[in-house]
ChimeraX commands (.cxc) that place a marker at each C-alpha (Angstrom):
marker #1 position -22.63,-21.60,-5.13 radius 0.5
marker #1 position -25.42,-19.97,-3.13 radius 0.5
marker #1 position -26.29,-16.32,-3.58 radius 0.5
marker #1 position -24.14,-13.98,-1.53 radius 0.5
marker #1 position -25.53,-11.52,0.97 radius 0.5
marker #1 position -24.94,-7.83,0.16 radius 0.5
marker #1 position -22.34,-7.63,2.92 radius 0.5
marker #1 position -20.51,-10.73,1.69 radius 0.5
marker #1 position -20.49,-9.29,-1.84 radius 0.5
marker #1 position -19.13,-5.97,-0.54 radius 0.5
marker #1 position -16.33,-7.69,1.39 radius 0.5
marker #1 position -15.36,-9.80,-1.61 radius 0.5
marker #1 position -15.35,-6.82,-3.98 radius 0.5
marker #1 position -13.28,-4.70,-1.60 radius 0.5
marker #1 position -10.63,-7.40,-1.45 radius 0.5
marker #1 position -10.52,-7.54,-5.26 radius 0.5
marker #1 position -10.27,-3.76,-5.48 radius 0.5
marker #1 position -7.61,-3.30,-2.81 radius 0.5
marker #1 position -5.44,-6.07,-4.24 radius 0.5
marker #1 position -5.06,-3.88,-7.34 radius 0.5
marker #1 position -5.08,-0.41,-5.80 radius 0.5
marker #1 position -3.04,-0.90,-2.60 radius 0.5
marker #1 position -0.94,-4.03,-3.22 radius 0.5
marker #1 position 1.56,-3.06,-0.50 radius 0.5
marker #1 position -1.05,-3.57,2.24 radius 0.5
marker #1 position -2.71,-6.63,0.69 radius 0.5
marker #1 position -3.85,-9.10,2.07 radius 0.5
marker #1 position -5.98,-6.78,4.19 radius 0.5
marker #1 position -6.23,-6.62,7.95 radius 0.5
marker #1 position -9.70,-6.54,9.50 radius 0.5
marker #1 position -9.43,-2.80,10.16 radius 0.5
marker #1 position -8.49,-2.09,6.54 radius 0.5
marker #1 position -11.26,-4.35,5.28 radius 0.5
marker #1 position -13.89,-2.59,7.42 radius 0.5
marker #1 position -12.62,0.80,6.23 radius 0.5
marker #1 position -12.81,-0.33,2.61 radius 0.5
marker #1 position -16.35,-1.59,3.06 radius 0.5
marker #1 position -17.46,1.69,4.67 radius 0.5
marker #1 position -15.65,3.92,2.20 radius 0.5
marker #1 position -17.74,6.93,1.19 radius 0.5
marker #1 position -16.30,7.40,-2.31 radius 0.5
marker #1 position -16.82,5.00,-5.24 radius 0.5
marker #1 position -19.50,3.11,-3.31 radius 0.5
marker #1 position -23.17,2.61,-4.12 radius 0.5
marker #1 position -24.73,2.11,-1.71 radius 0.5
marker #1 position -22.59,3.53,1.10 radius 0.5
marker #1 position -22.55,1.10,4.01 radius 0.5
marker #1 position -21.82,1.46,7.72 radius 0.5
marker #1 position -20.66,-2.01,8.76 radius 0.5
marker #1 position -19.26,-3.02,12.13 radius 0.5
marker #1 position -16.32,-5.37,12.66 radius 0.5
marker #1 position -18.75,-8.14,13.63 radius 0.5
marker #1 position -20.68,-7.61,10.37 radius 0.5
marker #1 position -17.50,-7.98,8.34 radius 0.5
marker #1 position -16.26,-10.97,10.34 radius 0.5
marker #1 position -19.58,-12.75,9.80 radius 0.5
marker #1 position -19.35,-12.03,6.05 radius 0.5
marker #1 position -15.74,-13.26,5.95 radius 0.5
marker #1 position -16.76,-16.51,7.65 radius 0.5
marker #1 position -19.50,-17.01,5.06 radius 0.5
marker #1 position -17.07,-16.35,2.20 radius 0.5
marker #1 position -14.48,-18.69,3.72 radius 0.5
marker #1 position -17.06,-21.49,3.75 radius 0.5
marker #1 position -17.43,-20.95,-0.01 radius 0.5
marker #1 position -13.65,-20.85,-0.54 radius 0.5
marker #1 position -13.97,-17.30,-1.84 radius 0.5
marker #1 position -11.82,-15.79,0.93 radius 0.5
marker #1 position -8.79,-17.15,2.75 radius 0.5
marker #1 position -7.28,-16.05,6.05 radius 0.5
marker #1 position -3.51,-15.82,6.05 radius 0.5
marker #1 position -1.39,-16.63,9.08 radius 0.5
marker #1 position 2.15,-15.90,10.13 radius 0.5
marker #1 position 1.66,-12.47,11.68 radius 0.5
marker #1 position 0.07,-11.06,14.80 radius 0.5
marker #1 position -2.80,-9.59,12.78 radius 0.5
marker #1 position -5.11,-11.79,10.74 radius 0.5
marker #1 position -5.22,-10.82,7.08 radius 0.5
marker #1 position -7.64,-11.75,4.34 radius 0.5
marker #1 position -7.34,-12.37,0.61 radius 0.5
marker #1 position -9.90,-13.24,-2.03 radius 0.5
marker #1 position -10.19,-16.22,-4.34 radius 0.5
marker #1 position -12.92,-14.71,-6.49 radius 0.5
marker #1 position -11.84,-15.61,-10.02 radius 0.5
marker #1 position -11.18,-19.26,-9.19 radius 0.5
marker #1 position -14.05,-19.53,-6.71 radius 0.5
marker #1 position -16.74,-18.55,-9.23 radius 0.5
marker #1 position -14.79,-19.76,-12.28 radius 0.5
marker #1 position -14.41,-16.50,-14.19 radius 0.5
marker #1 position -11.35,-14.84,-15.76 radius 0.5
marker #1 position -9.58,-12.09,-13.84 radius 0.5
marker #1 position -11.03,-9.44,-16.18 radius 0.5
marker #1 position -14.55,-10.64,-15.43 radius 0.5
marker #1 position -13.82,-10.64,-11.69 radius 0.5
marker #1 position -12.75,-6.99,-11.98 radius 0.5
marker #1 position -16.02,-6.12,-13.72 radius 0.5
marker #1 position -18.06,-7.92,-11.07 radius 0.5
marker #1 position -16.16,-6.16,-8.28 radius 0.5
marker #1 position -16.85,-2.73,-9.76 radius 0.5
marker #1 position -20.54,-3.59,-10.29 radius 0.5
marker #1 position -20.79,-4.67,-6.64 radius 0.5
marker #1 position -19.04,-1.55,-5.37 radius 0.5
marker #1 position -20.66,1.06,-7.63 radius 0.5
marker #1 position -24.01,-0.42,-8.66 radius 0.5
marker #1 position -25.40,-0.89,-12.20 radius 0.5
marker #1 position -23.35,0.78,-14.94 radius 0.5
marker #1 position -23.09,1.00,-18.70 radius 0.5
marker #1 position -20.26,-0.79,-20.50 radius 0.5
marker #1 position -18.52,2.55,-21.05 radius 0.5
marker #1 position -18.74,3.42,-17.35 radius 0.5
marker #1 position -17.42,0.00,-16.42 radius 0.5
marker #1 position -14.42,0.36,-18.70 radius 0.5
marker #1 position -13.55,3.70,-17.08 radius 0.5
marker #1 position -14.17,2.55,-13.49 radius 0.5
marker #1 position -12.21,-0.69,-13.99 radius 0.5
marker #1 position -9.10,1.13,-15.18 radius 0.5
marker #1 position -7.12,0.47,-11.98 radius 0.5
marker #1 position -8.26,-3.14,-11.68 radius 0.5
marker #1 position -8.01,-4.24,-15.29 radius 0.5
marker #1 position -7.36,-2.23,-18.43 radius 0.5
marker #1 position -9.75,-3.12,-21.24 radius 0.5
marker #1 position -8.71,-2.36,-24.81 radius 0.5
marker #1 position -12.13,-1.03,-25.77 radius 0.5
marker #1 position -15.81,-1.11,-24.84 radius 0.5
marker #1 position -16.47,-4.13,-27.05 radius 0.5
marker #1 position -14.06,-6.19,-24.95 radius 0.5
marker #1 position -15.96,-5.16,-21.83 radius 0.5
marker #1 position -19.22,-6.19,-23.48 radius 0.5
marker #1 position -17.68,-9.50,-24.51 radius 0.5
marker #1 position -16.90,-10.47,-20.90 radius 0.5
marker #1 position -20.31,-9.21,-19.71 radius 0.5
marker #1 position -22.18,-11.18,-22.37 radius 0.5
marker #1 position -20.20,-14.28,-21.51 radius 0.5
marker #1 position -21.14,-13.97,-17.84 radius 0.5
marker #1 position -24.77,-13.32,-18.76 radius 0.5
marker #1 position -24.99,-16.43,-20.95 radius 0.5
marker #1 position -23.48,-18.89,-18.50 radius 0.5
marker #1 position -25.40,-20.88,-15.89 radius 0.5
marker #1 position -25.92,-19.60,-13.35 radius 0.5
marker #1 position -25.55,-16.12,-14.86 radius 0.5
marker #1 position -23.16,-13.74,-13.12 radius 0.5
marker #1 position -24.26,-10.54,-14.87 radius 0.5
marker #1 position -27.44,-9.23,-16.48 radius 0.5
marker #1 position -28.25,-6.41,-18.88 radius 0.5
marker #1 position -31.05,-4.42,-17.29 radius 0.5
marker #1 position -33.94,-3.00,-19.33 radius 0.5
marker #1 position -33.10,0.47,-20.56 radius 0.5
marker #1 position -34.70,2.99,-18.23 radius 0.5
marker #1 position -37.05,5.61,-19.72 radius 0.5
marker #1 position -35.00,8.56,-20.94 radius 0.5
marker #1 position -31.69,6.74,-20.60 radius 0.5
marker #1 position -29.40,6.60,-23.62 radius 0.5
marker #1 position -27.86,3.21,-22.77 radius 0.5
marker #1 position -28.83,0.12,-20.83 radius 0.5
marker #1 position -26.87,-0.72,-17.70 radius 0.5
marker #1 position -25.38,-3.96,-16.43 radius 0.5
marker #1 position -25.70,-5.41,-12.94 radius 0.5
marker #1 position -24.07,-8.35,-11.15 radius 0.5
marker #1 position -26.07,-11.39,-10.04 radius 0.5
marker #1 position -23.87,-12.73,-7.26 radius 0.5
marker #1 position -26.62,-11.82,-4.78 radius 0.5
marker #1 position -29.36,-13.37,-6.90 radius 0.5
marker #1 position -31.98,-11.64,-9.02 radius 0.5
marker #1 position -31.53,-7.89,-9.33 radius 0.5
marker #1 position -34.24,-5.87,-7.63 radius 0.5
marker #1 position -35.17,-2.82,-9.70 radius 0.5
marker #1 position -35.44,-0.13,-7.03 radius 0.5
marker #1 position -36.53,3.44,-7.58 radius 0.5
marker #1 position -32.93,4.60,-7.36 radius 0.5
marker #1 position -32.02,2.43,-10.34 radius 0.5
marker #1 position -34.78,3.67,-12.63 radius 0.5
marker #1 position -34.35,7.01,-14.35 radius 0.5
marker #1 position -37.31,9.40,-14.20 radius 0.5
marker #1 position -39.64,9.38,-17.18 radius 0.5
marker #1 position -39.47,12.01,-19.89 radius 0.5
marker #1 position -36.89,13.04,-22.42 radius 0.5
marker #1 position -33.36,14.14,-21.58 radius 0.5
marker #1 position -34.44,17.73,-22.29 radius 0.5
marker #1 position -37.16,17.52,-19.61 radius 0.5
marker #1 position -34.84,16.35,-16.84 radius 0.5
marker #1 position -32.76,18.63,-14.61 radius 0.5
marker #1 position -29.24,17.53,-13.80 radius 0.5
marker #1 position -27.71,17.80,-10.33 radius 0.5
marker #1 position -25.49,20.65,-11.50 radius 0.5
marker #1 position -28.47,22.56,-12.87 radius 0.5
marker #1 position -30.37,22.05,-9.62 radius 0.5
marker #1 position -27.44,23.41,-7.60 radius 0.5
marker #1 position -27.22,26.43,-9.91 radius 0.5
marker #1 position -30.96,27.08,-9.55 radius 0.5
marker #1 position -30.71,26.97,-5.76 radius 0.5
marker #1 position -27.78,29.38,-5.83 radius 0.5
marker #1 position -29.72,31.78,-8.08 radius 0.5
marker #1 position -32.75,31.65,-5.77 radius 0.5
marker #1 position -30.50,32.43,-2.82 radius 0.5
marker #1 position -28.97,35.41,-4.63 radius 0.5
marker #1 position -32.40,36.77,-5.57 radius 0.5
marker #1 position -33.60,36.38,-1.97 radius 0.5
marker #1 position -30.62,38.39,-0.74 radius 0.5
marker #1 position -31.27,41.13,-3.32 radius 0.5
marker #1 position -34.96,41.29,-2.34 radius 0.5
marker #1 position -34.05,41.60,1.35 radius 0.5
marker #1 position -31.62,44.42,0.52 radius 0.5
marker #1 position -34.27,46.26,-1.51 radius 0.5
marker #1 position -36.79,45.96,1.31 radius 0.5
marker #1 position -34.27,47.37,3.77 radius 0.5
marker #1 position -33.56,50.26,1.41 radius 0.5
marker #1 position -37.27,51.04,1.00 radius 0.5
marker #1 position -37.79,51.01,4.78 radius 0.5
marker #1 position -34.80,53.33,5.31 radius 0.5
marker #1 position -35.90,55.79,2.63 radius 0.5
marker #1 position -39.47,55.76,3.91 radius 0.5
marker #1 position -38.24,56.48,7.42 radius 0.5
marker #1 position -36.17,59.42,6.20 radius 0.5
marker #1 position -39.22,60.83,4.36 radius 0.5
marker #1 position -41.57,60.18,7.28 radius 0.5
marker #1 position -43.65,57.69,5.28 radius 0.5
marker #1 position -45.07,54.50,6.67 radius 0.5
marker #1 position -43.78,51.80,4.21 radius 0.5
marker #1 position -46.63,49.46,5.21 radius 0.5
marker #1 position -49.36,51.97,4.44 radius 0.5
marker link #1:1,2 radius 0.2
marker link #1:2,3 radius 0.2
marker link #1:3,4 radius 0.2
marker link #1:4,5 radius 0.2
marker link #1:5,6 radius 0.2
marker link #1:6,7 radius 0.2
marker link #1:7,8 radius 0.2
marker link #1:8,9 radius 0.2
marker link #1:9,10 radius 0.2
marker link #1:10,11 radius 0.2
marker link #1:11,12 radius 0.2
marker link #1:12,13 radius 0.2
marker link #1:13,14 radius 0.2
marker link #1:14,15 radius 0.2
marker link #1:15,16 radius 0.2
marker link #1:16,17 radius 0.2
marker link #1:17,18 radius 0.2
marker link #1:18,19 radius 0.2
marker link #1:19,20 radius 0.2
marker link #1:20,21 radius 0.2
marker link #1:21,22 radius 0.2
marker link #1:22,23 radius 0.2
marker link #1:23,24 radius 0.2
marker link #1:24,25 radius 0.2
marker link #1:25,26 radius 0.2
marker link #1:26,27 radius 0.2
marker link #1:27,28 radius 0.2
marker link #1:28,29 radius 0.2
marker link #1:29,30 radius 0.2
marker link #1:30,31 radius 0.2
marker link #1:31,32 radius 0.2
marker link #1:32,33 radius 0.2
marker link #1:33,34 radius 0.2
marker link #1:34,35 radius 0.2
marker link #1:35,36 radius 0.2
marker link #1:36,37 radius 0.2
marker link #1:37,38 radius 0.2
marker link #1:38,39 radius 0.2
marker link #1:39,40 radius 0.2
marker link #1:40,41 radius 0.2
marker link #1:41,42 radius 0.2
marker link #1:42,43 radius 0.2
marker link #1:43,44 radius 0.2
marker link #1:44,45 radius 0.2
marker link #1:45,46 radius 0.2
marker link #1:46,47 radius 0.2
marker link #1:47,48 radius 0.2
marker link #1:48,49 radius 0.2
marker link #1:49,50 radius 0.2
marker link #1:50,51 radius 0.2
marker link #1:51,52 radius 0.2
marker link #1:52,53 radius 0.2
marker link #1:53,54 radius 0.2
marker link #1:54,55 radius 0.2
marker link #1:55,56 radius 0.2
marker link #1:56,57 radius 0.2
marker link #1:57,58 radius 0.2
marker link #1:58,59 radius 0.2
marker link #1:59,60 radius 0.2
marker link #1:60,61 radius 0.2
marker link #1:61,62 radius 0.2
marker link #1:62,63 radius 0.2
marker link #1:63,64 radius 0.2
marker link #1:64,65 radius 0.2
marker link #1:65,66 radius 0.2
marker link #1:66,67 radius 0.2
marker link #1:67,68 radius 0.2
marker link #1:68,69 radius 0.2
marker link #1:69,70 radius 0.2
marker link #1:70,71 radius 0.2
marker link #1:71,72 radius 0.2
marker link #1:72,73 radius 0.2
marker link #1:73,74 radius 0.2
marker link #1:74,75 radius 0.2
marker link #1:75,76 radius 0.2
marker link #1:76,77 radius 0.2
marker link #1:77,78 radius 0.2
marker link #1:78,79 radius 0.2
marker link #1:79,80 radius 0.2
marker link #1:80,81 radius 0.2
marker link #1:81,82 radius 0.2
marker link #1:82,83 radius 0.2
marker link #1:83,84 radius 0.2
marker link #1:84,85 radius 0.2
marker link #1:85,86 radius 0.2
marker link #1:86,87 radius 0.2
marker link #1:87,88 radius 0.2
marker link #1:88,89 radius 0.2
marker link #1:89,90 radius 0.2
marker link #1:90,91 radius 0.2
marker link #1:91,92 radius 0.2
marker link #1:92,93 radius 0.2
marker link #1:93,94 radius 0.2
marker link #1:94,95 radius 0.2
marker link #1:95,96 radius 0.2
marker link #1:96,97 radius 0.2
marker link #1:97,98 radius 0.2
marker link #1:98,99 radius 0.2
marker link #1:99,100 radius 0.2
marker link #1:100,101 radius 0.2
marker link #1:101,102 radius 0.2
marker link #1:102,103 radius 0.2
marker link #1:103,104 radius 0.2
marker link #1:104,105 radius 0.2
marker link #1:105,106 radius 0.2
marker link #1:106,107 radius 0.2
marker link #1:107,108 radius 0.2
marker link #1:108,109 radius 0.2
marker link #1:109,110 radius 0.2
marker link #1:110,111 radius 0.2
marker link #1:111,112 radius 0.2
marker link #1:112,113 radius 0.2
marker link #1:113,114 radius 0.2
marker link #1:114,115 radius 0.2
marker link #1:115,116 radius 0.2
marker link #1:116,117 radius 0.2
marker link #1:117,118 radius 0.2
marker link #1:118,119 radius 0.2
marker link #1:119,120 radius 0.2
marker link #1:120,121 radius 0.2
marker link #1:121,122 radius 0.2
marker link #1:122,123 radius 0.2
marker link #1:123,124 radius 0.2
marker link #1:124,125 radius 0.2
marker link #1:125,126 radius 0.2
marker link #1:126,127 radius 0.2
marker link #1:127,128 radius 0.2
marker link #1:128,129 radius 0.2
marker link #1:129,130 radius 0.2
marker link #1:130,131 radius 0.2
marker link #1:131,132 radius 0.2
marker link #1:132,133 radius 0.2
marker link #1:133,134 radius 0.2
marker link #1:134,135 radius 0.2
marker link #1:135,136 radius 0.2
marker link #1:136,137 radius 0.2
marker link #1:137,138 radius 0.2
marker link #1:138,139 radius 0.2
marker link #1:139,140 radius 0.2
marker link #1:140,141 radius 0.2
marker link #1:141,142 radius 0.2
marker link #1:142,143 radius 0.2
marker link #1:143,144 radius 0.2
marker link #1:144,145 radius 0.2
marker link #1:145,146 radius 0.2
marker link #1:146,147 radius 0.2
marker link #1:147,148 radius 0.2
marker link #1:148,149 radius 0.2
marker link #1:149,150 radius 0.2
marker link #1:150,151 radius 0.2
marker link #1:151,152 radius 0.2
marker link #1:152,153 radius 0.2
marker link #1:153,154 radius 0.2
marker link #1:154,155 radius 0.2
marker link #1:155,156 radius 0.2
marker link #1:156,157 radius 0.2
marker link #1:157,158 radius 0.2
marker link #1:158,159 radius 0.2
marker link #1:159,160 radius 0.2
marker link #1:160,161 radius 0.2
marker link #1:161,162 radius 0.2
marker link #1:162,163 radius 0.2
marker link #1:163,164 radius 0.2
marker link #1:164,165 radius 0.2
marker link #1:165,166 radius 0.2
marker link #1:166,167 radius 0.2
marker link #1:167,168 radius 0.2
marker link #1:168,169 radius 0.2
marker link #1:169,170 radius 0.2
marker link #1:170,171 radius 0.2
marker link #1:171,172 radius 0.2
marker link #1:172,173 radius 0.2
marker link #1:173,174 radius 0.2
marker link #1:174,175 radius 0.2
marker link #1:175,176 radius 0.2
marker link #1:176,177 radius 0.2
marker link #1:177,178 radius 0.2
marker link #1:178,179 radius 0.2
marker link #1:179,180 radius 0.2
marker link #1:180,181 radius 0.2
marker link #1:181,182 radius 0.2
marker link #1:182,183 radius 0.2
marker link #1:183,184 radius 0.2
marker link #1:184,185 radius 0.2
marker link #1:185,186 radius 0.2
marker link #1:186,187 radius 0.2
marker link #1:187,188 radius 0.2
marker link #1:188,189 radius 0.2
marker link #1:189,190 radius 0.2
marker link #1:190,191 radius 0.2
marker link #1:191,192 radius 0.2
marker link #1:192,193 radius 0.2
marker link #1:193,194 radius 0.2
marker link #1:194,195 radius 0.2
marker link #1:195,196 radius 0.2
marker link #1:196,197 radius 0.2
marker link #1:197,198 radius 0.2
marker link #1:198,199 radius 0.2
marker link #1:199,200 radius 0.2
marker link #1:200,201 radius 0.2
marker link #1:201,202 radius 0.2
marker link #1:202,203 radius 0.2
marker link #1:203,204 radius 0.2
marker link #1:204,205 radius 0.2
marker link #1:205,206 radius 0.2
marker link #1:206,207 radius 0.2
marker link #1:207,208 radius 0.2
marker link #1:208,209 radius 0.2
marker link #1:209,210 radius 0.2
marker link #1:210,211 radius 0.2
marker link #1:211,212 radius 0.2
marker link #1:212,213 radius 0.2
marker link #1:213,214 radius 0.2
marker link #1:214,215 radius 0.2
marker link #1:215,216 radius 0.2
marker link #1:216,217 radius 0.2
marker link #1:217,218 radius 0.2
marker link #1:218,219 radius 0.2
view
């Protein structure tokens, strides 16, 4: 099987996800599929695909027998054939779908994020499926080099070919103690804002008191 485009991978993973999370509306209509692809939560990266983008990706997946179009209703609906199409167990397909949707993750993160798609008994079972996919040919998953400062290495899917290590996927250098978390950054910004407000209030007070005393505050 050829490497998938990022849009084809996103479409395929959305179908796998929605089969488990919204079974009542699966197979998906085109509108639901587009909405799932452009979802803002649990997506990395966030995409903004048009209907024509998704249709083109569906056609590509249909040529690989990874997606089927169902008939019998006024609205065309689509379902995936991922596990059989790439010859992996359902548990492995769930892991690949979550890697496609959320980007590289540790085994522990994958176990938590796969909860609604497939419940793994423990982290070792997750690692077992990942190692199996990494050792096959062609490989479907890869363990990325541990980023500087990171406690654990992360896994990535290989359905789109070799993984490109972008800046977003590499943690900044330095120890954990040297790095500032998002929460800490937000708190620092809030503290700076509070101090700025206090300084402005003090300046106003000084100007008012100087005016009452007939003193030029700028002198």
